[in-house]
C-alpha positions as CSV (number, residue, x, y, z in Angstrom):
1,M,-82.8,133.0,43.6
2,T,-84.3,133.7,47.0
3,A,-86.4,132.0,49.1
4,Y,-89.2,134.6,49.6
5,H,-92.7,134.8,49.8
6,P,-94.8,137.9,50.4
7,Q,-98.0,136.6,50.4
8,L,-97.4,134.6,53.4
9,R,-98.6,137.2,55.8
10,T,-99.7,135.0,59.1
11,V,-98.0,131.7,60.6
12,H,-101.3,129.8,59.7
13,D,-101.1,130.0,56.3
14,V,-97.3,129.1,56.4
15,V,-97.2,125.6,56.0
16,A,-100.4,124.9,54.1
17,F,-98.6,127.1,51.0
18,H,-95.6,124.8,51.1
19,A,-97.1,121.4,51.7
20,G,-99.1,122.4,48.3
21,Q,-96.1,123.9,46.8
22,R,-93.3,120.9,47.6
23,P,-95.3,118.3,49.8
24,D,-92.5,115.6,49.9
25,H,-90.0,118.2,51.3
26,P,-88.6,118.0,54.5
27,A,-89.8,120.5,57.1
28,V,-87.8,119.0,60.3
29,H,-85.0,117.0,61.2
30,C,-85.2,116.1,65.4
31,E,-83.2,113.2,66.0
32,D,-83.9,110.4,63.7
33,R,-87.0,112.0,62.3
34,T,-88.3,113.6,59.3
35,V,-91.4,115.0,58.8
36,S,-92.5,117.0,55.4
37,Y,-94.4,119.7,55.0
38,A,-97.5,117.9,54.0
39,Q,-97.3,115.6,56.9
40,L,-96.8,119.1,59.1
41,H,-100.1,120.6,57.5
42,R,-101.8,117.5,58.4
43,S,-100.4,116.7,61.5
44,S,-101.0,120.1,62.8
45,N,-104.7,120.3,61.3
46,R,-105.4,116.8,63.4
47,T,-103.8,118.9,66.6
48,A,-105.7,121.5,65.9
49,H,-109.2,119.6,65.7
50,A,-108.3,117.9,69.1
51,L,-108.1,121.8,70.4
52,R,-111.4,122.3,69.3
53,R,-112.8,119.1,70.8
54,A,-111.0,120.4,73.9
55,G,-113.2,123.4,74.0
56,V,-110.4,125.7,73.2
57,T,-111.0,129.0,70.9
58,A,-109.7,132.0,69.5
59,G,-107.8,134.1,72.1
60,H,-107.0,131.1,74.7
61,R,-103.6,130.2,76.0
62,V,-101.9,126.8,74.8
63,A,-98.7,126.0,77.1
64,Y,-95.9,124.1,76.0
65,L,-93.3,122.4,78.4
66,G,-90.9,120.3,77.0
67,K,-87.3,120.3,75.0
68,E,-87.4,120.6,71.2
69,S,-89.2,118.0,68.5
70,E,-91.3,118.1,66.0
71,H,-94.2,118.3,68.2
72,Y,-93.4,121.9,69.2
73,Y,-93.7,123.1,65.7
74,D,-97.4,120.9,65.2
75,V,-98.7,122.8,68.0
76,L,-96.9,126.3,67.0
77,F,-99.4,125.8,63.5
78,A,-102.2,124.1,65.2
79,C,-102.3,127.7,67.5
80,A,-102.2,129.6,64.5
81,K,-104.7,127.2,62.7
82,T,-107.1,128.0,65.3
83,G,-106.2,131.7,66.9
84,T,-105.1,130.7,70.1
85,V,-101.9,131.8,71.5
86,L,-98.7,129.6,71.6
87,V,-97.0,130.6,75.4
88,P,-93.7,128.6,75.5
89,I,-91.9,127.6,78.7
90,N,-88.5,126.7,79.7
91,W,-88.4,123.8,80.9
92,R,-85.2,124.2,83.0
93,L,-87.4,126.3,85.4
94,R,-88.3,124.9,88.6
95,A,-92.2,124.4,89.9
96,G,-92.6,127.8,91.3
97,E,-91.9,129.5,88.5
98,I,-93.7,127.4,85.9
99,R,-96.8,127.7,88.0
100,H,-96.3,132.1,88.0
101,I,-96.0,131.2,83.8
102,M,-99.4,128.9,83.7
103,R,-101.1,131.0,86.5
104,D,-100.3,134.2,84.5
105,S,-101.4,133.2,81.4
106,G,-104.4,131.5,82.4
107,S,-103.3,128.4,79.6
108,T,-106.5,126.0,79.2
109,V,-104.5,123.2,77.8
110,L,-100.8,122.2,78.6
111,F,-98.1,120.2,76.3
112,C,-95.6,118.1,78.4
113,D,-92.5,116.3,78.3
114,E,-93.2,112.8,80.4
115,D,-90.4,113.3,82.7
116,L,-92.1,116.7,83.9
117,L,-95.9,115.3,84.2
118,D,-95.0,114.8,87.7
119,T,-94.5,118.6,88.4
120,V,-97.5,119.2,86.8
121,D,-99.9,117.4,88.6
122,A,-98.5,118.6,91.8
123,L,-99.1,122.2,90.5
124,R,-102.3,121.4,89.3
125,P,-104.9,122.3,92.5
126,D,-103.1,125.8,91.8
127,L,-104.3,125.7,88.2
128,P,-108.1,126.3,87.8
129,E,-108.0,127.6,84.0
130,L,-106.2,124.5,82.9
131,R,-108.6,122.0,81.7
132,E,-106.2,119.4,80.2
133,V,-102.7,118.3,80.2
134,V,-101.2,116.3,76.7
135,S,-97.8,113.9,77.7
136,L,-95.9,114.7,74.4
137,A,-95.4,111.1,74.6
138,G,-98.8,110.0,73.7
139,F,-98.8,113.1,71.2
140,T,-100.2,111.3,68.3
141,G,-102.9,109.4,70.1
142,W,-104.5,112.4,71.8
143,Q,-105.0,114.0,68.5
144,T,-108.0,113.5,65.9
145,D,-108.5,111.4,63.1
146,E,-109.9,114.7,61.2
147,D,-107.0,116.3,59.0
148,A,-109.9,118.6,56.8
149,D,-108.3,122.2,56.6
150,L,-109.8,124.7,59.2
151,D,-109.9,127.3,56.8
152,P,-108.7,129.9,59.3
153,S,-109.2,133.7,58.8
154,W,-107.1,135.6,61.3
155,S,-105.6,138.8,60.5
156,E,-101.8,139.9,61.0
157,E,-103.0,142.0,64.2
158,Q,-103.9,138.0,66.0
159,P,-102.2,137.2,68.7
160,L,-99.8,134.2,67.6
161,A,-97.3,134.0,71.1
162,Q,-97.0,134.6,74.6
163,V,-93.4,134.5,75.6
164,Y,-91.9,135.2,78.9
165,T,-89.0,137.8,79.8
166,S,-87.5,139.0,83.1
167,G,-89.8,141.7,85.3
168,T,-89.1,144.7,87.2
169,T,-90.4,142.7,90.3
170,G,-88.5,139.5,89.7
171,N,-91.8,137.6,88.1
172,P,-91.8,137.0,84.3
173,K,-94.1,139.1,82.2
174,G,-95.8,137.6,79.2
175,V,-95.1,139.4,76.4
176,V,-97.8,139.0,73.6
177,L,-96.7,139.2,69.9
178,A,-98.8,139.1,66.6
179,H,-98.0,137.4,63.6
180,R,-97.0,140.2,62.0
181,S,-93.7,140.0,64.2
182,F,-92.7,137.2,62.4
183,F,-92.7,138.3,59.1
184,A,-91.9,142.5,59.4
185,V,-87.6,141.9,59.1
186,R,-88.3,139.7,56.2
187,D,-90.0,142.3,54.4
188,A,-87.9,145.1,55.2
189,L,-84.8,143.9,54.0
190,A,-86.3,142.3,51.0
191,S,-88.3,146.1,50.2
192,E,-84.6,146.6,49.8
193,G,-82.9,143.6,48.2
194,L,-80.6,143.2,51.4
195,D,-79.2,139.9,52.0
196,W,-78.4,140.1,55.6
197,I,-80.5,137.3,56.7
198,D,-81.5,135.7,53.4
199,W,-82.9,132.2,52.8
200,R,-82.5,130.4,49.5
201,P,-84.6,127.1,48.3
202,D,-82.2,124.7,48.7
203,D,-81.1,126.2,52.3
204,V,-80.9,123.5,56.0
205,S,-81.5,125.6,58.7
206,L,-80.1,124.8,62.7
207,I,-82.0,126.5,65.1
208,G,-79.4,126.1,67.9
209,I,-81.8,128.6,70.4
210,P,-84.5,127.2,71.9
211,G,-88.2,127.3,70.9
212,F,-89.2,128.8,74.4
213,H,-87.1,132.2,73.8
214,I,-88.2,134.5,71.1
215,G,-84.9,134.2,69.1
216,G,-85.6,130.5,68.9
217,L,-89.1,130.4,67.9
218,W,-88.4,133.6,65.5
219,W,-85.9,131.9,63.7
220,S,-87.9,128.5,63.3
221,I,-90.6,130.7,61.5
222,Q,-88.4,132.2,59.2
223,G,-87.2,128.6,58.4
224,F,-90.9,127.3,57.6
225,S,-91.9,131.1,55.9
226,A,-89.3,130.3,53.3
227,G,-90.1,126.2,53.0
228,I,-86.9,125.1,53.5
229,T,-85.6,122.2,56.1
230,N,-84.6,123.3,59.4
231,V,-83.0,120.6,62.1
232,S,-84.5,121.0,65.6
233,V,-82.2,120.2,68.5
234,R,-83.8,118.4,71.3
235,V,-81.1,119.7,73.5
236,F,-78.4,121.8,72.7
237,A,-74.6,120.3,72.8
238,G,-71.7,121.5,70.7
239,H,-70.2,118.2,69.6
240,E,-74.1,117.1,68.4
241,A,-74.5,120.7,66.9
242,V,-71.1,120.1,65.0
243,R,-72.4,116.2,64.0
244,L,-75.7,117.8,62.6
245,I,-74.4,120.3,60.4
246,R,-72.0,117.6,58.7
247,R,-74.4,115.1,58.5
248,H,-77.4,117.3,57.4
249,G,-75.7,119.8,55.4
250,V,-76.8,122.5,57.5
251,T,-76.2,125.8,55.5
252,T,-77.3,128.6,57.9
253,A,-77.9,128.8,61.5
254,C,-79.1,130.7,64.7
255,V,-76.8,130.8,67.6
256,V,-76.2,132.3,70.5
257,P,-72.4,133.2,71.4
258,A,-72.4,130.5,74.1
259,Q,-73.2,128.3,71.6
260,L,-70.0,129.4,69.3
261,Q,-68.2,128.9,72.7
262,M,-69.8,125.4,73.0
263,M,-68.9,124.2,69.0
264,L,-65.5,125.2,69.5
265,A,-64.7,123.6,72.7
266,P,-62.7,120.4,72.7
267,P,-62.8,117.4,70.9
268,R,-62.2,121.1,68.5
269,P,-63.5,120.3,65.3
270,K,-61.9,121.2,62.2
271,R,-63.1,123.6,59.5
272,E,-63.9,120.4,56.7
273,D,-66.9,120.1,59.5
274,F,-68.5,123.4,58.5
275,V,-67.6,123.4,54.8
276,S,-72.0,123.7,53.9
277,L,-72.3,126.2,56.0
278,R,-72.5,130.1,54.3
279,K,-74.2,132.1,57.2
280,I,-74.0,132.4,61.0
281,V,-76.6,134.4,62.4
282,Y,-75.7,135.3,66.5
283,G,-77.1,137.6,69.5
284,G,-78.8,137.4,72.5
285,S,-76.0,137.6,75.0
286,P,-72.3,139.4,74.6
287,I,-69.3,138.3,72.8
288,S,-66.1,138.7,72.8
289,E,-64.1,140.2,70.1
290,A,-61.9,136.9,70.5
291,L,-64.7,134.5,70.4
292,L,-66.2,135.9,67.4
293,G,-62.2,136.2,65.8
294,R,-62.1,132.6,66.3
295,S,-65.6,131.8,65.0
296,I,-65.1,133.8,61.4
297,E,-61.8,131.6,61.4
298,M,-63.3,128.3,62.0
299,F,-66.5,128.3,60.7
300,D,-65.4,130.1,57.8
301,C,-68.7,131.6,56.6
302,E,-70.6,134.7,56.2
303,F,-71.8,136.1,59.9
304,A,-74.6,138.7,60.9
305,Q,-75.7,139.9,64.7
306,I,-78.9,140.5,65.6
307,Y,-80.0,142.9,68.5
308,G,-83.6,143.3,70.0
309,L,-85.5,142.0,72.3
310,S,-88.7,140.0,73.3
311,E,-90.9,143.2,73.0
312,S,-89.6,143.9,70.1
313,G,-90.7,140.7,68.1
314,N,-86.8,139.4,68.2
315,T,-84.6,141.7,66.2
316,A,-84.4,145.1,65.2
317,V,-81.0,146.1,64.8
318,C,-78.4,144.0,62.8
319,L,-74.8,144.2,62.2
320,P,-74.6,143.3,58.3
321,P,-71.7,140.4,57.1
322,S,-70.0,143.2,55.5
323,E,-69.3,144.7,58.9
324,H,-67.6,141.5,60.4
325,V,-63.9,142.2,59.4
326,V,-61.8,141.3,62.2
327,G,-60.3,144.6,63.8
328,G,-62.9,146.5,61.8
329,P,-64.5,149.7,62.8
330,R,-67.3,148.3,63.0
331,M,-66.8,145.1,65.0
332,Q,-67.5,146.3,68.3
333,A,-71.2,147.7,66.8
334,A,-74.1,146.1,67.0
335,G,-75.3,146.9,64.0
336,R,-78.4,149.2,62.5
337,P,-81.4,149.3,62.1
338,Y,-83.6,147.4,59.2
339,P,-85.5,149.6,56.6
340,G,-88.2,150.9,58.1
341,F,-86.8,150.5,61.7
342,A,-85.5,153.2,63.6
343,V,-83.1,153.7,66.8
344,K,-83.1,157.0,69.0
345,I,-81.0,157.8,72.1
346,I,-82.7,159.6,74.6
347,D,-81.9,161.5,78.1
348,G,-83.6,160.8,81.3
349,T,-86.0,163.7,80.2
350,G,-87.0,162.0,76.8
351,R,-84.7,164.5,74.8
352,V,-83.1,162.7,71.9
353,L,-79.6,162.9,72.2
354,P,-77.1,163.7,69.3
355,P,-74.1,161.1,67.8
356,F,-71.9,159.4,70.2
357,E,-73.6,160.8,73.3
358,V,-74.8,157.4,75.8
359,G,-78.6,157.4,76.7
360,E,-81.0,154.9,76.5
361,I,-81.7,153.1,72.9
362,C,-85.1,153.4,72.1
363,L,-86.9,151.3,69.0
364,S,-89.2,151.6,66.4
365,T,-90.5,148.2,64.9
366,P,-93.4,147.2,63.2
367,A,-92.6,144.3,64.8
368,R,-92.9,145.5,68.4
369,M,-95.5,143.5,70.6
370,I,-99.1,144.3,71.4
371,E,-98.8,144.1,75.2
372,Y,-97.2,142.9,78.8
373,R,-100.0,140.1,79.3
374,G,-102.4,141.7,82.1
375,L,-100.2,144.7,83.3
376,P,-101.8,147.7,80.7
377,E,-99.4,150.3,83.1
378,A,-95.6,148.1,82.2
379,T,-96.7,148.2,78.8
380,A,-97.8,152.0,78.8
381,A,-94.0,152.7,79.9
382,T,-92.3,150.4,77.6
383,L,-94.3,151.7,74.8
384,V,-94.2,155.3,74.6
385,D,-95.8,157.2,71.4
386,G,-94.7,154.0,69.7
387,W,-90.9,153.5,70.3
388,L,-90.2,150.8,72.4
389,H,-88.1,151.8,75.2
390,T,-85.3,148.8,75.8
391,G,-83.4,149.7,79.3
392,D,-80.1,149.4,77.3
393,A,-78.1,152.4,77.3
394,G,-75.7,153.1,74.2
395,Y,-75.1,155.3,71.2
396,L,-75.6,156.1,67.6
397,D,-72.2,156.8,65.6
398,D,-72.5,159.5,62.5
399,E,-73.4,156.7,60.3
400,G,-76.7,155.5,62.4
401,F,-74.8,152.6,64.0
402,L,-75.7,151.0,67.2
403,F,-72.9,150.5,69.8
404,V,-74.7,148.6,73.2
405,R,-72.6,150.3,76.1
406,D,-74.4,148.9,79.5
407,R,-77.6,148.0,80.6
408,I,-80.1,150.4,82.1
409,K,-82.5,147.9,83.8
410,D,-80.8,145.3,85.5
411,T,-81.8,142.1,83.7
412,I,-78.4,139.5,83.5
413,I,-78.2,137.5,80.4
414,V,-76.8,134.1,81.3
415,A,-75.8,132.2,78.0
416,G,-78.9,133.7,76.2
417,E,-81.0,133.2,79.3
418,N,-82.6,136.4,80.7
419,V,-82.5,136.6,84.5
420,Y,-83.3,139.2,86.4
421,P,-81.2,139.9,90.4
422,A,-84.5,140.0,92.4
423,E,-85.6,136.3,91.7
424,I,-82.4,135.5,92.6
425,E,-81.6,138.0,95.9
426,N,-85.3,136.6,97.2
427,A,-84.2,133.3,97.1
428,V,-80.9,133.7,98.4
429,C,-82.4,135.7,101.4
430,A,-84.8,132.9,102.4
431,Y,-81.4,131.7,104.0
432,P,-81.2,131.8,107.8
433,G,-78.7,134.8,108.9
434,V,-78.9,136.2,105.4
435,V,-79.7,140.3,105.6
436,E,-79.8,141.6,102.6
437,A,-78.6,140.7,98.7
438,A,-77.8,141.7,95.5
439,A,-76.7,139.9,92.5
440,V,-75.6,141.9,89.7
441,A,-73.9,140.5,86.0
442,V,-70.0,139.7,85.2
443,P,-68.3,138.9,82.2
444,H,-68.1,135.4,81.4
445,E,-65.6,134.0,78.3
446,H,-67.8,131.2,77.5
447,W,-71.5,132.0,78.5
448,G,-71.1,136.1,78.0
449,E,-72.5,136.7,81.7
450,V,-72.9,134.8,84.8
451,V,-74.1,136.1,88.2
452,H,-72.5,137.0,91.1
453,C,-73.7,137.8,94.0
454,F,-73.0,140.1,97.3
455,V,-74.4,139.0,100.5
456,V,-74.5,140.5,103.6
457,T,-75.4,137.9,106.7
458,H,-76.1,138.2,110.3
459,P,-73.0,138.4,112.2
460,D,-74.2,135.7,114.5
461,Q,-75.4,133.6,111.7
462,P,-72.8,133.6,108.6
463,A,-73.2,131.4,105.6
464,T,-70.9,130.6,102.8
465,A,-71.1,129.7,98.9
466,R,-70.6,126.3,100.1
467,D,-74.1,126.3,102.4
468,L,-75.9,128.5,100.2
469,T,-75.3,127.1,96.5
470,P,-77.0,123.4,97.6
471,F,-80.4,125.7,99.4
472,L,-80.8,127.5,96.2
473,R,-81.0,124.1,94.1
474,G,-84.9,123.2,93.4
475,R,-85.5,126.9,94.2
476,I,-84.5,128.8,91.3
477,A,-83.7,127.1,87.7
478,D,-79.9,126.0,87.8
479,F,-79.0,129.1,85.4
480,K,-80.1,131.4,87.6
481,I,-77.6,130.0,90.2
482,P,-74.8,132.5,91.2
483,A,-71.8,131.6,89.9
484,S,-70.2,132.9,92.8
485,F,-70.8,134.7,95.8
486,E,-69.0,137.9,98.3
487,F,-70.0,138.0,101.4
488,V,-69.7,141.8,102.2
489,D,-70.6,144.0,105.6
490,Q,-73.0,146.3,103.9
491,L,-74.3,147.2,100.4
492,P,-73.7,150.5,98.6
493,R,-76.8,152.7,99.0
494,N,-77.5,156.3,97.9
495,P,-78.9,158.9,100.5
496,S,-82.2,157.8,99.8
497,G,-81.4,154.6,100.2
498,K,-81.9,152.8,96.5
499,L,-78.8,150.3,95.8
500,L,-76.2,150.9,94.0
501,R,-76.3,148.2,91.6
502,R,-73.9,149.4,88.9
503,E,-71.3,150.5,91.3
504,L,-70.9,146.6,92.7
505,R,-70.4,145.7,89.0
506,E,-68.4,148.4,87.6
507,R,-64.7,146.8,88.7
508,F,-66.0,143.8,86.8
509,W,-66.4,145.5,83.8
510,Q,-64.3,148.9,84.1
511,H,-62.1,146.4,81.2
512,L,-64.3,146.0,78.9
513,D,-65.6,148.2,76.0
514,R,-68.3,146.4,75.1
515,R,-71.1,145.5,78.0
516,V,-73.8,143.6,76.7
517,A,-74.5,142.9,72.7
């Protein structure tokens, strides 16, 4: 029996529907708290009425800066009910990075963890559009007593979320996603009766990826749409995830490869810890075949790999469980597109390439973004004639399976976190004596990729890694700080002066076939 409800087309319908169908069924477990579907519906109504009281109307942006909790989903559904757009912000970012997202989004209300209020208070003079900051510690006190249904009438094209992803200038871009982005894969699989990613009424889902990532937001909405129980992990830790799987009888989970590694790390779990698991969905960063093999052996369940971008509404390609055979011919593949989705490979002139020729991966997906907020030129360059240009390089085999081989864009993915080299290079070059810097991705067994930074210093002002690492702390998020530095006399450039970044990273990757997930 599947938990597919095709009549649900928008996120605001989801919680109301299940509050009527199974009101007492647990919707969210978080720490020692459980919220039923009826409670989540009523509470998000109160939040929606409070947003309206604050003068927030359809199209306004509402930001969330905090760790995972039931309040996040409360705000998500309240935004859906009021037609406002949720802007989830990575709580690990530094003040300057948070300022950029808040200013760029023009968010009018911010929900914030108590320990980040001082940071936000210091930023408020630079945030003229911010009307109200709500401490999540006092969340229920901020809500209204009014819990009547709002009877929203938004269409599938109504913007729901604005997720930030790395940009070519080093500043993140706001990817605007409509309600339809979160139902397209569900409908595509159901149309062909495929169970690559499926839901059953008694499923319990572990939301391993944080909600400020498209992967975490997308996965949670899949679970809520199915009306199942979702386990929210406040801050992911391997041993805690294992405990939650055992305690709640988790049946399905979505994680990045680094989280698989964390769950397998000492003290090593036992196979009986995972007897309830039936499927793990993973993606978001490179995974080694060795880690995947160990995971398949330990978790003893089905695996499905997903590939996509924030711009594609998360996933557009899937390697189904049937292809997860250790040593099998498809283990290096990203997968194949869902029914009604498509992949093509093009060269630099836009010509479609035949099987096995490497070029840029382009995706056709009904889940694609509406736009980059306020960046029409960047939107037009990414969405071309209905095709999403990914910036990744790869090829299709003769059966339509996609193999990702390299990254045309220079984004570095550290344990699922997107990092753009310009962010790091700008910060490193602010150190006295640094002439120029170049950051590249290098492979890492646990995190998929880490940052390696080449640095050129002035002869009279040498620097060391011991100088640069503490200098960068507080300027950029910790996950962006290079894991290693290499000091060189000059950086390689072509005759026109363009940095040859691929040449810098080639020696780190040349022994690997699979360069990105």
